[in-house]
TIFINU-466729 format. One record per residue (C-alpha): residue in one letter; x, y, z. Coordinates in pm, whole numbers. Example, Ala and Ser with C-alpha at 12.3 -4.5 7.8 and 13.67 -1.06 7.14 Angstrom:
<sites>
a / 1230 / -450 / 780;
s / 1367 / -106 / 714;
</sites>
This chain:
<sites>
m / -3145 / 1030 / 1591;
r / -3331 / 1172 / 1889;
i / -3188 / 1502 / 2012;
l / -3116 / 1486 / 2384;
g / -2961 / 1828 / 2433;
f / -2594 / 1753 / 2487;
p / -2510 / 2124 / 2472;
a / -2139 / 2100 / 2540;
a / -2067 / 1847 / 2263;
a / -1909 / 2107 / 2035;
g / -1679 / 2224 / 2314;
l / -1577 / 1868 / 2395;
a / -1511 / 1801 / 2026;
a / -1281 / 2102 / 2011;
a / -1100 / 2004 / 2330;
l / -1053 / 1644 / 2219;
a / -935 / 1759 / 1876;
a / -654 / 1941 / 2054;
l / -527 / 1611 / 2198;
p / -238 / 1444 / 2016;
a / -356 / 1220 / 1732;
p / -363 / 847 / 1808;
q / -38 / 679 / 1712;
v / -80 / 416 / 1445;
s / 199 / 202 / 1308;
a / 193 / -115 / 1104;
g / 317 / -425 / 1280;
l / 642 / -553 / 1129;
f / 531 / -914 / 1098;
d / 153 / -871 / 1062;
s / 132 / -975 / 697;
a / 388 / -1255 / 728;
l / 235 / -1418 / 1036;
s / -137 / -1369 / 982;
s / -391 / -1465 / 720;
q / -590 / -1159 / 833;
p / -550 / -828 / 649;
q / -249 / -621 / 752;
r / -365 / -395 / 1031;
p / -228 / -93 / 1211;
q / -130 / -104 / 1576;
v / -395 / 106 / 1747;
v / -344 / 294 / 2074;
g / -554 / 107 / 2330;
r / -779 / 216 / 2612;
h / -639 / 494 / 2830;
l / -741 / 791 / 3047;
v / -756 / 1145 / 2907;
s / -847 / 1485 / 3050;
v / -1165 / 1662 / 2941;
p / -1280 / 2019 / 3004;
p / -1500 / 2081 / 3307;
g / -1876 / 2075 / 3264;
y / -1926 / 1738 / 3100;
k / -2167 / 1508 / 3273;
p / -2003 / 1194 / 3410;
g / -2158 / 877 / 3280;
t / -2211 / 1001 / 2924;
i / -2051 / 878 / 2601;
f / -1887 / 1100 / 2340;
v / -1783 / 946 / 2004;
q / -1544 / 1117 / 1765;
f / -1545 / 919 / 1440;
g / -1272 / 1132 / 1280;
r / -1029 / 1023 / 1553;
a / -1170 / 668 / 1577;
r / -1225 / 713 / 1953;
l / -1511 / 669 / 2199;
y / -1489 / 856 / 2531;
y / -1672 / 753 / 2847;
i / -1685 / 1062 / 3072;
l / -1576 / 1005 / 3433;
p / -1601 / 1240 / 3732;
g / -1318 / 1487 / 3791;
g / -1254 / 1600 / 3432;
r / -1135 / 1260 / 3307;
a / -1257 / 1017 / 3044;
i / -1170 / 667 / 2931;
s / -1066 / 681 / 2565;
y / -1135 / 362 / 2367;
p / -1028 / 289 / 2006;
i / -1315 / 213 / 1767;
a / -1393 / 129 / 1406;
a / -1608 / 397 / 1245;
p / -1871 / 391 / 969;
k / -1756 / 407 / 609;
g / -1871 / 634 / 325;
e / -2245 / 695 / 315;
a / -2295 / 514 / 647;
r / -2144 / 812 / 833;
w / -2374 / 986 / 1078;
s / -2364 / 1221 / 1374;
g / -2602 / 1344 / 1640;
e / -2737 / 1286 / 1986;
t / -2886 / 956 / 2095;
y / -2896 / 725 / 2397;
v / -2841 / 363 / 2496;
s / -3184 / 205 / 2453;
e / -3098 / -161 / 2512;
k / -2807 / -378 / 2623;
r / -2737 / -740 / 2527;
v / -2478 / -999 / 2624;
n / -2371 / -1222 / 2331;
p / -2627 / -1074 / 2090;
g / -2736 / -1261 / 1781;
w / -2673 / -1090 / 1445;
t / -2900 / -1061 / 1143;
p / -2746 / -871 / 848;
t / -2964 / -608 / 682;
a / -3102 / -665 / 332;
e / -2852 / -405 / 204;
m / -2562 / -597 / 359;
r / -2685 / -922 / 199;
r / -2715 / -752 / -141;
e / -2361 / -620 / -101;
n / -2233 / -962 / 9;
p / -2464 / -1253 / -86;
d / -2238 / -1499 / 100;
l / -2339 / -1355 / 438;
p / -2544 / -1592 / 652;
a / -2905 / -1497 / 727;
y / -2831 / -1514 / 1101;
v / -2536 / -1573 / 1335;
p / -2625 / -1682 / 1691;
g / -2490 / -1501 / 1994;
g / -2169 / -1646 / 2131;
h / -2058 / -1779 / 1791;
p / -1691 / -1692 / 1723;
r / -1782 / -1542 / 1381;
n / -2056 / -1316 / 1520;
p / -1977 / -960 / 1400;
l / -2136 / -810 / 1715;
g / -1884 / -975 / 1944;
v / -1955 / -1030 / 2314;
r / -2169 / -724 / 2400;
a / -2397 / -475 / 2226;
m / -2551 / -147 / 2334;
y / -2832 / -40 / 2101;
l / -2861 / 330 / 2016;
g / -3204 / 493 / 2030;
k / -3458 / 356 / 1786;
s / -3198 / 305 / 1512;
l / -3027 / -14 / 1396;
y / -2695 / 130 / 1515;
r / -2508 / -21 / 1807;
i / -2189 / 8 / 2005;
h / -2064 / -350 / 1991;
g / -1768 / -585 / 1995;
t / -1630 / -753 / 1686;
d / -1505 / -1076 / 1536;
a / -1260 / -866 / 1328;
p / -1026 / -690 / 1574;
w / -799 / -581 / 1286;
s / -1080 / -344 / 1174;
i / -1046 / -122 / 1484;
g / -901 / 216 / 1388;
q / -1050 / 203 / 1038;
s / -1370 / 322 / 866;
v / -1540 / -6 / 785;
s / -1884 / -37 / 945;
h / -2235 / 17 / 810;
g / -2308 / 272 / 1084;
c / -2227 / 85 / 1403;
i / -1944 / 161 / 1642;
r / -1712 / -139 / 1675;
m / -1484 / -194 / 1972;
f / -1236 / -459 / 2082;
n / -1432 / -724 / 2275;
q / -1243 / -653 / 2600;
d / -1321 / -280 / 2563;
v / -1691 / -324 / 2485;
a / -1720 / -556 / 2789;
d / -1557 / -284 / 3004;
l / -1786 / -9 / 2867;
y / -2095 / -233 / 2893;
q / -2061 / -270 / 3269;
r / -2019 / 108 / 3309;
v / -2328 / 225 / 3117;
s / -2698 / 190 / 3183;
i / -3002 / 212 / 2961;
g / -3069 / 581 / 2899;
t / -2698 / 680 / 2889;
a / -2659 / 986 / 2662;
v / -2442 / 935 / 2352;
s / -2310 / 1224 / 2140;
v / -2154 / 1141 / 1803;
t / -1944 / 1381 / 1592;
w / -1699 / 1371 / 1304;
</sites>
């Protein structure tokens, strides 16, 4: 990841860690009414306070809390629930939004195809089974993205291969707020 000099990231991490933990509770009828895996109820998008000194228009991701924060003026941020990377796919650092796409197409990596040979070679943008959902913001020169999902039950869990998944309505909201070059700081 390219280092952009987000000097206050450690202070923001400490301040956000002091916030109450997201409330997660299993839905009573989730397993009985859905063929999807049982999933927790995740606290949705909401406003939070942040310490002074953080530049409005930047993104701060805290994988350990499964939250992405978009910093607003006036010491506030929009807190979005996310799905985080699993196991060895975990990463942290400073990067930036290098590209934005509406209804991006998806090509699984060779590693993903080895792990799951049933994956298609390509899923076109706009397809209901596209794992990138309705919007994607590419991070630096990496393969990582902030993107939507075709698996909303995965939000709040550690399941990705390095990308940051969001509910489609949340990624659409964030997409219209950020521009290419937006600084992104990622911590655990």
